C-alpha positions in Angstrom: 68.0 -34.7 67.9 67.7 -31.0 67.6 66.6 -29.9 64.2 69.1 -27.8 62.3 68.0 -24.4 61.3 69.0 -23.6 57.7 71.2 -20.6 57.3 70.5 -18.4 54.2 72.8 -16.4 52.1 72.7 -12.6 52.8 74.7 -10.0 50.8 76.4 -7.3 52.7 78.5 -4.1 52.2 81.6 -3.5 54.3 82.9 0.0 55.1 86.4 0.1 56.4 87.7 3.2 58.3 91.3 3.5 59.2 92.9 5.5 62.0 94.5 7.8 59.4 91.1 8.9 58.2 90.8 6.9 55.1 87.8 4.8 54.3 86.5 2.5 51.5 83.2 0.7 51.0 83.4 -2.8 49.5 80.5 -5.1 48.5 80.8 -8.5 50.0 78.9 -11.8 49.6 78.5 -13.5 52.9 76.7 -16.8 52.6 75.6 -17.3 56.2 75.6 -15.5 59.5 78.5 -17.8 60.6 80.6 -16.6 57.7 79.9 -13.0 58.6 80.9 -13.7 62.2 84.1 -15.3 61.0 84.9 -12.4 58.7 84.4 -9.9 61.5 86.1 -11.8 64.3 88.9 -13.6 62.4 89.5 -12.6 58.7 89.4 -8.8 59.1 91.7 -8.9 62.2 94.1 -11.2 60.3 94.2 -8.9 57.3 94.7 -5.8 59.5 97.6 -7.5 61.4 99.2 -8.6 58.1 99.0 -5.0 56.8 100.4 -3.7 60.1 97.3 -1.4 60.6 96.0 -0.6 64.1 92.7 1.2 64.8 90.8 0.1 61.7 87.1 -0.2 62.1 84.6 -2.1 60.0 80.9 -1.4 59.5 78.6 -4.0 57.9 75.3 -3.4 56.1 73.1 -5.5 53.9 74.0 -4.9 50.2 74.3 -6.4 46.7 76.5 -9.5 46.5 80.0 -9.6 45.1 82.9 -12.1 44.6 84.3 -13.0 48.1 87.9 -13.4 46.8 87.8 -10.0 45.2 86.5 -8.5 48.5 89.4 -10.1 50.4 91.9 -8.5 47.9 90.2 -5.1 48.2 90.2 -5.2 52.0 93.9 -6.2 52.0 94.7 -3.4 49.6 92.8 -0.8 51.7 94.7 -1.8 54.8 98.1 -1.8 53.1 97.3 1.6 51.7 96.5 2.9 55.3 99.8 1.5 56.5 101.7 3.2 53.7 100.1 6.6 54.6 101.3 6.2 58.2 104.9 5.5 57.3 
C-alpha cells in the first residue's frame, strides 16, 4: 500500500474581480489543497453561473482563516452585485 500524505489546513484570502470592474477581497478557510482545488474549479464557477456573471476572476493568497459558509455567502453576494450593475 502507498502511504497517505496528510493534508494540512491552510488559510487563504480570495480576491474576486468582475468584468464590470468591481472587486472584493474575502478571507476564506480552506482545510486542504483538495478543498482549494474544488473551490476554484467547482464552487466558484457554480456561484458565478447562478449569479449570471461572466468574466469574473479569482485570485487566491494565503491569509487569516474565516468561516467557510460566510465566505460562500459573501462570494455569492459579490457576484449578484456584479450582475445587477450590468443590467
